[in-house]
matplotlib code that plots the C-alpha trace (Angstrom):
import matplotlib.pyplot as plt

x = [8.1, 10.5, 9.1, 10.5, 10.6, 8.3, 6.0, 6.0, 5.3, 2.3, 1.0, 1.4, -0.5, -3.7, -3.2, -3.1, -6.3, -8.0, -6.8, -8.5, -11.6, -11.9, -11.6, -13.9, -16.6, -16.1, -19.2, -17.7, -19.2, -18.1, -18.2, -16.1, -13.2, -11.0, -11.4, -11.2, -7.8, -6.2, -7.3, -5.9, -2.3, -2.2, -2.7, 0.5, 2.4, 2.2, 2.1, 5.6, 6.3, 5.7, 8.4, 11.0, 10.6, 10.4, 13.1, 15.2, 14.0, 14.8, 18.5, 18.5, 18.5, 17.0, 15.7, 17.2, 15.0, 17.1, 15.4]
y = [-37.1, -35.5, -31.9, -29.5, -25.5, -25.4, -27.8, -26.5, -23.0, -24.4, -25.3, -21.9, -20.4, -22.9, -22.0, -18.5, -18.4, -20.5, -18.2, -15.3, -17.5, -17.6, -13.4, -12.4, -15.1, -13.2, -10.2, -7.1, -5.9, -4.5, -8.4, -9.8, -6.9, -9.1, -12.2, -10.3, -8.8, -12.0, -13.7, -10.6, -11.2, -14.9, -13.4, -11.2, -13.8, -16.2, -13.9, -13.1, -17.0, -17.3, -14.2, -15.7, -19.1, -18.0, -15.9, -18.9, -21.0, -18.6, -18.4, -22.2, -23.5, -26.8, -28.7, -32.1, -34.0, -35.6, -38.1]
z = [-19.2, -22.4, -23.8, -25.8, -25.5, -28.2, -27.4, -23.4, -25.9, -27.2, -23.7, -22.0, -24.7, -24.4, -20.8, -21.8, -23.9, -20.8, -18.8, -20.8, -21.3, -17.7, -16.9, -19.5, -18.0, -15.0, -14.3, -14.4, -10.6, -7.8, -6.0, -8.4, -8.5, -6.6, -8.7, -11.9, -10.6, -9.8, -13.0, -14.9, -12.6, -13.4, -17.6, -17.2, -15.5, -18.6, -20.6, -19.5, -19.0, -21.9, -23.5, -21.4, -23.1, -26.9, -26.2, -25.0, -27.6, -30.1, -28.6, -29.5, -25.8, -25.2, -21.8, -20.2, -17.7, -15.1, -13.0]

ax = plt.figure().add_subplot(projection="3d")
ax.plot(x, y, z, "-o")
ax.set_aspect("equal")
plt.show()
């Protein structure tokens, strides 16, 4: 399976969107504080990963798979 960095970015953006939807589906109550915190942390990490992959893509990096 070969993916370009742009295809990886597209998938990450879809994951980020799903994670954001999930975050906002968790009721904002004391009982859900941990779940919302974990979900928010996930969104933060995905966002950082997107930024890093975008930077690599903009600089012309490519990826290759060895199996």
